[in-house]
MARGU-133140 format. One record per residue (C-alpha): residue in three letters; x, y, z. Coordinates in pm, 1 decimal. Example, Ala and Ser with C-alpha at 12.3 -4.5 7.8 and 13.67 -1.06 7.14 Angstrom:
BEGIN
@residu: ALA	x: 1230.0	y: -450.0	z: 780.0;
@residu: SER	x: 1367.0	y: -106.0	z: 714.0;
This chain:
BEGIN
@residu: MET	x: 5572.6	y: 921.2	z: 9545.6;
@residu: THR	x: 5476.7	y: 569.5	z: 9441.2;
@residu: ASP	x: 5218.1	y: 484.2	z: 9176.9;
@residu: ASN	x: 4985.4	y: 356.1	z: 9449.4;
@residu: ASP	x: 5023.3	y: 680.1	z: 9650.4;
@residu: ARG	x: 4949.2	y: 888.1	z: 9341.5;
@residu: THR	x: 4643.7	y: 681.1	z: 9257.7;
@residu: GLU	x: 4510.6	y: 719.5	z: 9611.7;
@residu: ASN	x: 4557.8	y: 1098.0	z: 9603.6;
@residu: GLU	x: 4371.8	y: 1118.8	z: 9273.6;
@residu: LEU	x: 4086.4	y: 922.7	z: 9426.3;
@residu: ASN	x: 4071.0	y: 1149.3	z: 9728.7;
@residu: ASP	x: 4069.4	y: 1459.2	z: 9507.0;
@residu: THR	x: 3750.2	y: 1341.7	z: 9340.6;
@residu: GLY	x: 3567.6	y: 1269.2	z: 9662.6;
@residu: ASP	x: 3504.8	y: 910.2	z: 9551.8;
@residu: THR	x: 3664.4	y: 751.4	z: 9859.4;
@residu: GLY	x: 3360.2	y: 528.5	z: 9907.5;
@residu: ILE	x: 3401.2	y: 355.9	z: 9575.1;
@residu: GLN	x: 3778.1	y: 328.3	z: 9604.6;
@residu: ALA	x: 3774.6	y: 8.5	z: 9810.1;
@residu: GLU	x: 3549.9	y: -164.1	z: 9556.6;
@residu: LEU	x: 3770.7	y: -94.9	z: 9254.6;
@residu: PRO	x: 4074.9	y: -291.8	z: 9134.7;
@residu: SER	x: 4413.3	y: -144.4	z: 9224.3;
@residu: CYS	x: 4487.8	y: -73.6	z: 8858.2;
@residu: VAL	x: 4213.2	y: 193.6	z: 8837.5;
@residu: ARG	x: 4287.9	y: 566.8	z: 8848.6;
@residu: ILE	x: 4004.4	y: 811.8	z: 8900.3;
@residu: LEU	x: 4044.3	y: 1140.2	z: 8712.2;
@residu: GLU	x: 3836.0	y: 1456.3	z: 8674.5;
@residu: ALA	x: 3798.2	y: 1657.9	z: 8353.4;
@residu: GLU	x: 3524.8	y: 1873.3	z: 8200.4;
@residu: GLY	x: 3286.2	y: 1784.0	z: 8482.7;
@residu: LYS	x: 3333.9	y: 1412.5	z: 8414.0;
@residu: THR	x: 3461.6	y: 1140.6	z: 8642.6;
@residu: ILE	x: 3688.8	y: 907.3	z: 8447.6;
@residu: TYR	x: 3777.1	y: 563.6	z: 8582.0;
@residu: LEU	x: 4097.4	y: 476.4	z: 8397.6;
@residu: VAL	x: 4159.6	y: 100.2	z: 8395.7;
@residu: GLY	x: 4522.0	y: 14.7	z: 8316.4;
@residu: THR	x: 4538.4	y: -330.8	z: 8157.1;
@residu: ALA	x: 4769.9	y: -579.9	z: 7994.2;
@residu: HIS	x: 4629.8	y: -684.0	z: 7657.6;
@residu: VAL	x: 4701.3	y: -1053.1	z: 7724.8;
@residu: SER	x: 4602.2	y: -1086.4	z: 8089.8;
@residu: ARG	x: 4316.6	y: -1288.2	z: 8240.2;
@residu: GLN	x: 4328.2	y: -1061.1	z: 8543.7;
@residu: SER	x: 4267.6	y: -758.5	z: 8320.7;
@residu: LEU	x: 3939.3	y: -910.9	z: 8203.5;
@residu: GLU	x: 3825.1	y: -936.8	z: 8563.1;
@residu: ASP	x: 3947.3	y: -582.8	z: 8641.0;
@residu: VAL	x: 3748.9	y: -439.4	z: 8350.5;
@residu: ARG	x: 3436.9	y: -637.4	z: 8436.2;
@residu: LYS	x: 3448.8	y: -544.4	z: 8804.6;
@residu: THR	x: 3507.3	y: -175.3	z: 8733.5;
@residu: ILE	x: 3211.6	y: -150.3	z: 8495.2;
@residu: GLU	x: 2983.5	y: -347.4	z: 8728.5;
@residu: THR	x: 3081.0	y: -119.3	z: 9018.6;
@residu: VAL	x: 3063.7	y: 215.2	z: 8837.0;
@residu: LYS	x: 2778.5	y: 141.3	z: 8592.5;
@residu: PRO	x: 2912.4	y: 417.1	z: 8364.8;
@residu: ASP	x: 2735.2	y: 629.9	z: 8107.8;
@residu: THR	x: 3014.9	y: 557.0	z: 7859.9;
@residu: VAL	x: 3287.0	y: 295.7	z: 7815.7;
@residu: CYS	x: 3588.8	y: 419.3	z: 7618.3;
@residu: LEU	x: 3830.0	y: 171.6	z: 7462.5;
@residu: GLU	x: 4189.8	y: 205.9	z: 7347.2;
@residu: LEU	x: 4092.3	y: 110.2	z: 6992.8;
@residu: ASP	x: 4017.6	y: 282.6	z: 6664.7;
@residu: SER	x: 3705.9	y: 198.4	z: 6466.7;
@residu: GLU	x: 3881.6	y: -47.8	z: 6234.2;
@residu: ARG	x: 4045.8	y: -241.8	z: 6515.4;
@residu: TYR	x: 3712.3	y: -253.3	z: 6697.8;
@residu: LYS	x: 3545.3	y: -397.9	z: 6388.1;
@residu: ASN	x: 3822.6	y: -656.8	z: 6357.0;
@residu: LEU	x: 3779.8	y: -744.2	z: 6724.6;
@residu: THR	x: 3403.7	y: -787.4	z: 6704.3;
@residu: ASP	x: 3398.4	y: -943.4	z: 6356.1;
@residu: PRO	x: 3693.2	y: -1181.1	z: 6303.3;
@residu: GLN	x: 3556.7	y: -1268.1	z: 5958.4;
@residu: ARG	x: 3644.3	y: -919.9	z: 5825.7;
@residu: TRP	x: 3983.8	y: -1053.1	z: 5715.4;
@residu: LYS	x: 3821.2	y: -1239.6	z: 5428.3;
@residu: LYS	x: 3713.0	y: -904.9	z: 5280.1;
@residu: THR	x: 4074.2	y: -786.0	z: 5244.5;
@residu: ASN	x: 4165.5	y: -688.4	z: 4888.3;
@residu: ILE	x: 4533.5	y: -781.6	z: 4878.0;
@residu: GLY	x: 4581.0	y: -632.7	z: 4530.9;
@residu: LYS	x: 4451.4	y: -297.2	z: 4654.1;
@residu: VAL	x: 4683.3	y: -313.5	z: 4955.2;
@residu: ILE	x: 4983.4	y: -357.7	z: 4721.9;
@residu: ARG	x: 4876.9	y: -89.2	z: 4472.4;
@residu: GLU	x: 4826.1	y: 164.3	z: 4753.3;
@residu: GLY	x: 5171.9	y: 91.9	z: 4893.1;
@residu: LYS	x: 5035.4	y: -42.0	z: 5223.2;
@residu: ALA	x: 5194.0	y: -387.0	z: 5215.8;
@residu: ALA	x: 5473.4	y: -296.3	z: 5459.8;
@residu: LEU	x: 5223.5	y: -135.5	z: 5699.4;
@residu: LEU	x: 4997.0	y: -439.9	z: 5691.2;
@residu: LEU	x: 5290.8	y: -674.7	z: 5739.0;
@residu: SER	x: 5408.5	y: -465.2	z: 6036.1;
@residu: SER	x: 5059.6	y: -480.7	z: 6188.0;
@residu: LEU	x: 5051.9	y: -858.2	z: 6144.0;
@residu: ILE	x: 5391.6	y: -899.4	z: 6308.9;
@residu: MET	x: 5282.5	y: -684.4	z: 6602.3;
@residu: SER	x: 4958.3	y: -876.1	z: 6641.4;
@residu: SER	x: 5158.6	y: -1199.2	z: 6616.5;
@residu: PHE	x: 5364.1	y: -1091.3	z: 6919.8;
@residu: GLN	x: 5053.0	y: -1053.2	z: 7133.2;
@residu: ARG	x: 4875.4	y: -1355.9	z: 6988.5;
@residu: ARG	x: 5165.4	y: -1581.8	z: 7078.6;
@residu: ILE	x: 5176.3	y: -1448.8	z: 7434.9;
@residu: GLY	x: 4798.5	y: -1482.5	z: 7453.3;
@residu: LYS	x: 4809.6	y: -1839.5	z: 7326.5;
@residu: LYS	x: 5077.5	y: -1924.3	z: 7583.5;
@residu: LEU	x: 4858.2	y: -1782.1	z: 7861.4;
@residu: GLY	x: 4523.5	y: -1895.6	z: 7721.6;
@residu: VAL	x: 4398.7	y: -1539.4	z: 7661.9;
@residu: THR	x: 4284.7	y: -1383.5	z: 7335.2;
@residu: PRO	x: 4468.4	y: -1051.2	z: 7275.7;
@residu: GLY	x: 4227.7	y: -762.3	z: 7316.5;
@residu: ALA	x: 3986.6	y: -973.5	z: 7520.7;
@residu: GLU	x: 3972.8	y: -703.4	z: 7789.2;
@residu: MET	x: 3856.9	y: -455.2	z: 7522.6;
@residu: ALA	x: 3587.2	y: -695.6	z: 7406.9;
@residu: GLU	x: 3487.9	y: -746.2	z: 7770.9;
@residu: GLY	x: 3467.8	y: -369.0	z: 7818.3;
@residu: ALA	x: 3229.5	y: -342.7	z: 7522.9;
@residu: ARG	x: 3021.7	y: -641.0	z: 7639.8;
@residu: ALA	x: 2992.5	y: -526.8	z: 8001.3;
@residu: GLY	x: 2929.1	y: -166.5	z: 7898.0;
@residu: LYS	x: 2640.6	y: -267.1	z: 7672.3;
@residu: LYS	x: 2500.3	y: -484.6	z: 7951.7;
@residu: TYR	x: 2463.9	y: -175.3	z: 8170.3;
@residu: GLY	x: 2338.5	y: 48.1	z: 7889.4;
@residu: ALA	x: 2662.1	y: 243.7	z: 7843.0;
@residu: GLU	x: 2767.3	y: 400.7	z: 7514.0;
@residu: ILE	x: 3081.1	y: 247.6	z: 7361.6;
@residu: HIS	x: 3340.1	y: 491.7	z: 7227.2;
@residu: MET	x: 3673.5	y: 436.2	z: 7053.3;
@residu: ILE	x: 3938.9	y: 682.2	z: 7168.5;
@residu: ASP	x: 4262.9	y: 567.6	z: 7004.1;
@residu: ARG	x: 4403.8	y: 710.2	z: 6682.1;
@residu: ASP	x: 4384.8	y: 506.9	z: 6363.3;
@residu: ILE	x: 4669.1	y: 254.6	z: 6377.9;
@residu: GLN	x: 4760.8	y: 304.7	z: 6010.8;
@residu: LEU	x: 4800.0	y: 678.0	z: 6065.1;
@residu: THR	x: 5012.1	y: 614.3	z: 6374.3;
@residu: LEU	x: 5240.7	y: 380.3	z: 6180.9;
@residu: LYS	x: 5267.9	y: 624.7	z: 5889.2;
@residu: ARG	x: 5356.8	y: 913.9	z: 6120.5;
@residu: THR	x: 5611.8	y: 690.1	z: 6288.8;
@residu: TRP	x: 5764.1	y: 581.0	z: 5956.6;
@residu: ARG	x: 5798.1	y: 944.6	z: 5849.6;
@residu: ASN	x: 5998.9	y: 1010.5	z: 6166.2;
@residu: LEU	x: 6267.8	y: 753.5	z: 6082.7;
@residu: ASP	x: 6567.6	y: 780.0	z: 5853.7;
@residu: PHE	x: 6657.5	y: 490.8	z: 5622.6;
@residu: TRP	x: 6887.5	y: 308.4	z: 5864.6;
@residu: ASN	x: 6644.0	y: 337.3	z: 6155.5;
@residu: LYS	x: 6371.6	y: 202.2	z: 5929.0;
@residu: MET	x: 6591.9	y: -98.9	z: 5858.5;
@residu: LYS	x: 6665.7	y: -135.8	z: 6229.0;
@residu: MET	x: 6297.4	y: -121.9	z: 6314.9;
@residu: MET	x: 6215.7	y: -387.4	z: 6054.1;
@residu: PHE	x: 6487.4	y: -604.2	z: 6208.9;
@residu: GLN	x: 6339.3	y: -550.5	z: 6556.1;
@residu: LEU	x: 5993.5	y: -636.1	z: 6427.1;
@residu: THR	x: 6129.4	y: -959.6	z: 6282.1;
@residu: ALA	x: 6317.2	y: -1035.7	z: 6605.2;
@residu: SER	x: 5992.2	y: -992.0	z: 6800.7;
@residu: LEU	x: 5871.3	y: -1312.9	z: 6633.4;
@residu: PHE	x: 6112.0	y: -1501.4	z: 6859.4;
@residu: ALA	x: 6073.6	y: -1295.3	z: 7176.9;
@residu: VAL	x: 5809.1	y: -1460.1	z: 7398.4;
@residu: ASP	x: 5960.5	y: -1788.0	z: 7514.9;
@residu: GLU	x: 6017.3	y: -1674.5	z: 7875.0;
@residu: VAL	x: 5690.5	y: -1484.7	z: 7925.8;
@residu: ASP	x: 5447.6	y: -1624.1	z: 8182.3;
@residu: GLU	x: 5134.1	y: -1492.8	z: 8350.5;
@residu: LYS	x: 5322.3	y: -1376.8	z: 8660.9;
@residu: THR	x: 5558.4	y: -1169.4	z: 8446.3;
@residu: ILE	x: 5264.2	y: -1012.7	z: 8264.0;
@residu: GLU	x: 5097.8	y: -907.8	z: 8590.1;
@residu: GLU	x: 5422.7	y: -770.0	z: 8734.4;
@residu: LEU	x: 5481.1	y: -559.5	z: 8424.0;
@residu: LYS	x: 5121.7	y: -439.0	z: 8430.4;
@residu: GLU	x: 5155.1	y: -326.3	z: 8792.9;
@residu: GLN	x: 5471.0	y: -136.3	z: 8701.9;
@residu: GLU	x: 5285.1	y: 23.4	z: 8409.0;
@residu: LYS	x: 5551.4	y: -106.8	z: 8171.4;
@residu: LEU	x: 5323.6	y: -325.4	z: 7962.4;
@residu: GLY	x: 5078.7	y: -155.7	z: 7729.2;
@residu: ASP	x: 5117.0	y: -283.2	z: 7375.9;
@residu: ILE	x: 5401.9	y: -365.9	z: 7141.3;
@residu: LEU	x: 5400.9	y: -6.3	z: 7011.4;
@residu: GLN	x: 5523.9	y: 93.7	z: 7355.0;
@residu: ILE	x: 5811.8	y: -152.1	z: 7330.7;
@residu: PHE	x: 5924.5	y: 12.0	z: 7008.4;
@residu: GLY	x: 5886.1	y: 352.6	z: 7169.0;
@residu: ASP	x: 6142.2	y: 244.4	z: 7428.1;
@residu: GLU	x: 6375.5	y: 95.7	z: 7165.6;
@residu: PHE	x: 6357.9	y: 395.3	z: 6932.1;
@residu: PRO	x: 6349.5	y: 727.9	z: 7119.5;
@residu: ARG	x: 6293.0	y: 916.8	z: 6793.4;
@residu: VAL	x: 5957.8	y: 745.7	z: 6741.7;
@residu: LYS	x: 5832.9	y: 770.6	z: 7100.3;
@residu: ILE	x: 5644.4	y: 1090.3	z: 7015.7;
@residu: PRO	x: 5417.2	y: 944.5	z: 6743.5;
@residu: LEU	x: 5394.2	y: 599.4	z: 6903.9;
@residu: ILE	x: 5329.6	y: 694.0	z: 7264.7;
@residu: ASP	x: 5312.2	y: 1064.3	z: 7347.0;
@residu: GLU	x: 5078.0	y: 1167.7	z: 7065.1;
@residu: ARG	x: 4843.4	y: 879.8	z: 7139.6;
@residu: ASP	x: 4834.3	y: 974.1	z: 7508.9;
@residu: GLN	x: 4740.9	y: 1328.8	z: 7407.9;
@residu: TYR	x: 4485.2	y: 1204.6	z: 7157.1;
@residu: MET	x: 4316.0	y: 964.0	z: 7398.1;
@residu: ALA	x: 4311.5	y: 1218.5	z: 7680.1;
@residu: GLN	x: 4131.1	y: 1469.7	z: 7458.4;
@residu: LYS	x: 3887.0	y: 1204.9	z: 7335.4;
@residu: LEU	x: 3807.8	y: 1125.9	z: 7698.6;
@residu: ARG	x: 3744.5	y: 1494.6	z: 7764.6;
@residu: GLU	x: 3500.0	y: 1497.9	z: 7473.4;
@residu: ALA	x: 3326.1	y: 1168.8	z: 7553.5;
@residu: PRO	x: 2955.5	y: 1189.7	z: 7644.1;
@residu: GLY	x: 2827.9	y: 1123.7	z: 7993.2;
@residu: GLU	x: 2942.1	y: 1215.3	z: 8341.6;
@residu: ASN	x: 3074.3	y: 877.1	z: 8457.4;
@residu: ILE	x: 3320.1	y: 716.0	z: 8216.9;
@residu: VAL	x: 3520.2	y: 395.9	z: 8232.4;
@residu: ALA	x: 3824.1	y: 399.8	z: 8003.0;
@residu: VAL	x: 4007.1	y: 75.3	z: 7923.5;
@residu: VAL	x: 4366.5	y: 142.2	z: 7813.8;
@residu: GLY	x: 4702.8	y: -31.6	z: 7822.3;
@residu: ALA	x: 4875.0	y: 12.8	z: 8158.4;
@residu: GLY	x: 5164.9	y: 194.0	z: 7994.9;
@residu: HIS	x: 4933.6	y: 469.4	z: 7870.0;
@residu: ALA	x: 4781.9	y: 543.5	z: 8211.0;
@residu: PRO	x: 5052.7	y: 788.0	z: 8332.7;
@residu: GLY	x: 5054.3	y: 984.2	z: 8006.5;
@residu: ILE	x: 4675.7	y: 1011.6	z: 7987.6;
@residu: SER	x: 4661.0	y: 1116.1	z: 8353.9;
@residu: ALA	x: 4912.9	y: 1393.3	z: 8286.9;
@residu: GLU	x: 4730.5	y: 1512.2	z: 7973.9;
@residu: ILE	x: 4370.0	y: 1493.3	z: 8095.6;
@residu: LYS	x: 4364.7	y: 1849.2	z: 8231.5;
@residu: ILE	x: 4498.3	y: 1997.0	z: 7905.2;
@residu: SER	x: 4252.4	y: 2102.0	z: 7634.8;
@residu: ARG	x: 4393.8	y: 2064.9	z: 7284.7;
@residu: SER	x: 4277.1	y: 2013.5	z: 6927.7;
@residu: VAL	x: 4336.0	y: 1663.2	z: 6793.3;
@residu: GLU	x: 4322.5	y: 1778.9	z: 6431.9;
@residu: PRO	x: 4703.1	y: 1814.0	z: 6400.0;
@residu: LEU	x: 4734.8	y: 1458.2	z: 6530.6;
@residu: GLU	x: 4488.2	y: 1324.5	z: 6273.2;
@residu: THR	x: 4680.1	y: 1438.5	z: 5966.3;
@residu: LEU	x: 4990.3	y: 1299.0	z: 5801.5;
@residu: PRO	x: 5271.8	y: 1556.2	z: 5803.0;
@residu: PRO	x: 5409.9	y: 1636.8	z: 5458.6;
@residu: ALA	x: 5706.3	y: 1428.3	z: 5355.0;
@residu: SER	x: 6045.8	y: 1582.8	z: 5407.8;
@residu: PRO	x: 6160.9	y: 1789.2	z: 5106.6;
@residu: VAL	x: 6488.7	y: 1598.1	z: 5127.6;
@residu: GLY	x: 6303.8	y: 1267.1	z: 5109.7;
@residu: LYS	x: 6091.2	y: 1383.7	z: 4816.3;
@residu: ALA	x: 6396.3	y: 1509.9	z: 4632.2;
@residu: ALA	x: 6592.6	y: 1190.3	z: 4701.4;
@residu: LYS	x: 6331.1	y: 984.3	z: 4515.0;
@residu: TRP	x: 6423.7	y: 1171.9	z: 4198.5;
@residu: ILE	x: 6786.8	y: 1257.5	z: 4271.7;
@residu: ILE	x: 6901.3	y: 897.1	z: 4313.6;
@residu: PRO	x: 6761.5	y: 777.2	z: 3976.2;
@residu: GLY	x: 6895.6	y: 1098.5	z: 3821.1;
@residu: LEU	x: 7242.7	y: 1026.4	z: 3958.4;
@residu: ILE	x: 7235.0	y: 670.5	z: 3823.2;
@residu: ILE	x: 7137.3	y: 791.5	z: 3476.9;
@residu: ALA	x: 7407.8	y: 1058.8	z: 3500.5;
@residu: LEU	x: 7660.3	y: 783.1	z: 3576.8;
@residu: PHE	x: 7556.0	y: 601.6	z: 3259.5;
@residu: VAL	x: 7602.9	y: 919.7	z: 3057.4;
@residu: TRP	x: 7934.1	y: 1000.4	z: 3227.5;
@residu: GLY	x: 8059.5	y: 648.3	z: 3159.8;
@residu: PHE	x: 7968.2	y: 685.1	z: 2792.4;
@residu: TYR	x: 8168.9	y: 1007.7	z: 2758.1;
@residu: ARG	x: 8463.4	y: 862.2	z: 2951.3;
@residu: GLY	x: 8486.0	y: 523.4	z: 2785.3;
@residu: GLY	x: 8239.9	y: 511.5	z: 2500.3;
@residu: SER	x: 7964.3	y: 262.7	z: 2440.6;
@residu: GLU	x: 8162.3	y: -30.0	z: 2581.7;
@residu: GLU	x: 8203.4	y: 143.5	z: 2919.5;
@residu: SER	x: 7841.0	y: 248.8	z: 2922.8;
@residu: LEU	x: 7722.4	y: -100.9	z: 2832.3;
@residu: GLY	x: 7929.2	y: -246.9	z: 3117.2;
@residu: SER	x: 7758.6	y: -10.6	z: 3362.5;
@residu: VAL	x: 7418.9	y: -112.9	z: 3231.5;
@residu: TYR	x: 7506.0	y: -480.5	z: 3281.2;
@residu: ILE	x: 7614.8	y: -414.1	z: 3639.7;
@residu: TRP	x: 7297.6	y: -219.6	z: 3710.0;
@residu: PHE	x: 7062.3	y: -481.3	z: 3572.5;
@residu: LEU	x: 7239.4	y: -782.4	z: 3721.9;
@residu: VAL	x: 7302.3	y: -647.0	z: 4074.3;
@residu: ASN	x: 6966.9	y: -473.8	z: 4115.8;
@residu: GLY	x: 6770.6	y: -753.4	z: 3954.1;
@residu: ILE	x: 6946.3	y: -1040.0	z: 4130.4;
@residu: LEU	x: 6916.3	y: -887.0	z: 4478.1;
@residu: SER	x: 6546.0	y: -809.6	z: 4428.3;
@residu: ALA	x: 6490.0	y: -1162.0	z: 4294.6;
@residu: LEU	x: 6677.8	y: -1299.1	z: 4595.1;
@residu: GLY	x: 6436.4	y: -1109.1	z: 4819.8;
@residu: ALA	x: 6140.4	y: -1265.8	z: 4641.5;
@residu: ALA	x: 6304.9	y: -1607.3	z: 4673.3;
@residu: LEU	x: 6359.8	y: -1557.4	z: 5048.8;
@residu: ALA	x: 5985.0	y: -1499.0	z: 5075.1;
@residu: PHE	x: 5931.4	y: -1832.1	z: 4894.2;
@residu: GLY	x: 5780.4	y: -1654.7	z: 4596.7;
@residu: HIS	x: 5669.3	y: -1850.4	z: 4290.6;
@residu: PRO	x: 5940.2	y: -1890.8	z: 4020.3;
@residu: ILE	x: 5745.5	y: -1653.8	z: 3796.1;
@residu: THR	x: 5736.9	y: -1403.4	z: 4084.1;
@residu: ILE	x: 6114.4	y: -1431.1	z: 4127.2;
@residu: LEU	x: 6160.7	y: -1375.3	z: 3753.5;
@residu: SER	x: 5932.5	y: -1070.0	z: 3765.4;
@residu: ALA	x: 6143.2	y: -920.2	z: 4045.5;
@residu: LEU	x: 6460.2	y: -987.5	z: 3845.7;
@residu: LEU	x: 6323.5	y: -806.1	z: 3540.0;
@residu: ALA	x: 6131.9	y: -527.7	z: 3714.3;
@residu: ALA	x: 6379.1	y: -405.4	z: 3976.9;
@residu: PRO	x: 6637.6	y: -245.8	z: 3743.2;
@residu: LEU	x: 6359.1	y: -48.2	z: 3574.3;
@residu: THR	x: 6145.0	y: 42.1	z: 3877.4;
@residu: SER	x: 6456.1	y: 165.0	z: 4061.6;
@residu: LEU	x: 6478.3	y: 439.7	z: 3801.4;
@residu: ASN	x: 6110.6	y: 530.4	z: 3841.3;
@residu: PRO	x: 6010.4	y: 682.3	z: 4178.5;
@residu: MET	x: 5640.7	y: 621.0	z: 4102.7;
@residu: ILE	x: 5660.1	y: 240.2	z: 4122.6;
@residu: ALA	x: 5846.5	y: -16.4	z: 4330.7;
@residu: ALA	x: 5981.5	y: -358.5	z: 4237.8;
@residu: GLY	x: 5787.9	y: -518.4	z: 4522.4;
@residu: TRP	x: 5459.1	y: -389.6	z: 4385.3;
@residu: VAL	x: 5524.7	y: -574.1	z: 4060.0;
@residu: SER	x: 5642.4	y: -898.7	z: 4219.1;
@residu: GLY	x: 5365.8	y: -885.6	z: 4481.2;
@residu: LEU	x: 5093.5	y: -847.6	z: 4220.2;
@residu: VAL	x: 5247.3	y: -1131.2	z: 4016.8;
@residu: GLN	x: 5254.7	y: -1352.7	z: 4328.5;
@residu: ALA	x: 4891.2	y: -1265.4	z: 4400.6;
@residu: PHE	x: 4802.9	y: -1361.7	z: 4044.1;
@residu: VAL	x: 4987.0	y: -1693.1	z: 4023.3;
@residu: LYS	x: 4900.1	y: -1794.5	z: 4381.7;
@residu: LYS	x: 4568.8	y: -1619.3	z: 4432.2;
@residu: PRO	x: 4466.9	y: -1629.4	z: 4800.5;
@residu: THR	x: 4137.2	y: -1796.7	z: 4882.2;
@residu: VAL	x: 3876.0	y: -1676.2	z: 5128.1;
@residu: ARG	x: 3994.6	y: -1949.9	z: 5361.6;
@residu: ASP	x: 4353.2	y: -1817.1	z: 5343.6;
@residu: LEU	x: 4228.6	y: -1474.3	z: 5452.0;
@residu: GLU	x: 4018.3	y: -1623.7	z: 5732.1;
@residu: GLU	x: 4316.4	y: -1821.4	z: 5859.9;
@residu: LEU	x: 4560.6	y: -1528.8	z: 5838.6;
@residu: PRO	x: 4537.0	y: -1408.9	z: 6204.1;
@residu: GLU	x: 4606.5	y: -1758.9	z: 6336.2;
@residu: ALA	x: 4868.3	y: -1841.1	z: 6072.2;
@residu: VAL	x: 5094.9	y: -1553.6	z: 6172.0;
@residu: ILE	x: 5122.2	y: -1676.9	z: 6530.5;
@residu: SER	x: 5424.9	y: -1878.0	z: 6415.1;
@residu: VAL	x: 5723.2	y: -1771.2	z: 6207.1;
@residu: LYS	x: 5655.6	y: -2062.8	z: 5974.2;
@residu: GLY	x: 5299.1	y: -1942.7	z: 5925.8;
@residu: PHE	x: 5413.7	y: -1613.9	z: 5772.3;
@residu: TRP	x: 5573.9	y: -1807.8	z: 5487.0;
@residu: ILE	x: 5303.6	y: -2075.0	z: 5453.7;
@residu: ASN	x: 4993.1	y: -1855.9	z: 5441.2;
@residu: PRO	x: 4953.6	y: -1724.4	z: 5082.4;
@residu: VAL	x: 4840.4	y: -1379.3	z: 5201.1;
@residu: SER	x: 5130.4	y: -1308.8	z: 5436.7;
@residu: ARG	x: 5368.5	y: -1461.0	z: 5180.4;
@residu: ILE	x: 5255.5	y: -1200.3	z: 4926.9;
@residu: LEU	x: 5334.4	y: -926.6	z: 5178.0;
@residu: LEU	x: 5676.6	y: -1079.5	z: 5240.9;
@residu: VAL	x: 5739.0	y: -1087.9	z: 4865.7;
@residu: VAL	x: 5658.1	y: -716.3	z: 4839.3;
@residu: VAL	x: 5877.0	y: -611.1	z: 5131.2;
@residu: PHE	x: 6173.6	y: -840.6	z: 5058.4;
@residu: SER	x: 6174.7	y: -756.0	z: 4686.7;
@residu: ASN	x: 6177.8	y: -386.4	z: 4770.0;
@residu: LEU	x: 6457.4	y: -428.3	z: 5024.3;
@residu: GLY	x: 6662.9	y: -620.8	z: 4768.5;
@residu: SER	x: 6606.7	y: -350.9	z: 4509.1;
@residu: VAL	x: 6706.2	y: -72.6	z: 4750.5;
@residu: LEU	x: 7022.2	y: -259.4	z: 4845.3;
@residu: GLY	x: 7092.5	y: -328.4	z: 4479.2;
@residu: THR	x: 7060.2	y: 40.8	z: 4394.9;
@residu: PHE	x: 7328.2	y: 139.3	z: 4646.1;
@residu: ILE	x: 7564.5	y: -147.7	z: 4561.2;
@residu: ALA	x: 7530.8	y: -116.7	z: 4183.3;
@residu: GLY	x: 7550.8	y: 263.1	z: 4193.2;
@residu: SER	x: 7867.9	y: 252.7	z: 4404.4;
@residu: TRP	x: 8022.2	y: -12.3	z: 4181.3;
@residu: ILE	x: 7951.1	y: 185.2	z: 3864.5;
@residu: PHE	x: 8094.1	y: 503.5	z: 4017.1;
@residu: ALA	x: 8411.5	y: 326.4	z: 4131.7;
@residu: ARG	x: 8448.1	y: 165.2	z: 3788.3;
@residu: ILE	x: 8424.5	y: 499.7	z: 3606.2;
@residu: VAL	x: 8657.6	y: 701.3	z: 3829.9;
@residu: GLY	x: 8900.1	y: 410.8	z: 3862.8;
């Protein structure tokens, strides 16, 4: 059965055959909890999607318009000036720099496509809110908080898959040269284009559950709970099949709104690795005396410090920032409660304090690869992430070198 055949059957099941001819072909009509739900599958960077959303709302005149957004993303969409309220120091201290950088890279992917096609990413969501308010509809957000989704996804990856995902995120900065409006519409019709999270769900099967499946379940339940009898829901085309399959299933979203506890292995590793390094120092002392132990300490400080400093330098950090990474990494690597990137990031934020204008310009700056390094805010985030990556790499290299030196 084709997607068009399935959509037509769903329409016939609801008895809304009269309205079918007036709706765009991307609309599915579903029934749940006595509600009629008009599910509009969109591409987030498509001019046609704006028209599809507008036409659907004008035709249905719904009680409620539901959007594939969480409250924070909706606020960012309706108030672009919210960026200037970002407290970058707080972001670093709370360990959210990597999450924010990931969000910026993902938004950069869509912004660059949107700029190429002359469409603002998320414009169809803004149009849904505008048209819904015009007809007196309530506006509801049905997607899960993006930070929680990213955290649940991160928890589901081992170290090497985390590195692979960071590489894929970086590669996405170069991935839109051949995209045109025709390609966007073809992908939308095939329900293969929702958002960049869906792309990563395809690339990393292990994270498909938190990135795609859980969100389909979450949004379907939020639609079941939405007020009103006639509802228009604006979602990425790739989510339409999953939501349609889940809409008849009643479930609690509470388990999907919490962060699962960290793996006991992961928790233990934070302490075991520093413990092993310290044990190597002690072992070296008993095997070769203070000279052997001092040599291990030199290796540890130089390798760990230099690689972390190199990470800060790759982010174009200030010389003082690079020095702070060099000095901090060997010590923070032995303390699971603090990371080298937190130190270097805070130093970078101090010596090159971002201005309000830098924060305002951040969304546009990250459209280009160059912009990530030029904008002081995104550069701070790069300093944090690259310094941490250098320190992690330094820990494994220095630890292996010290072990081989002792047993050799």
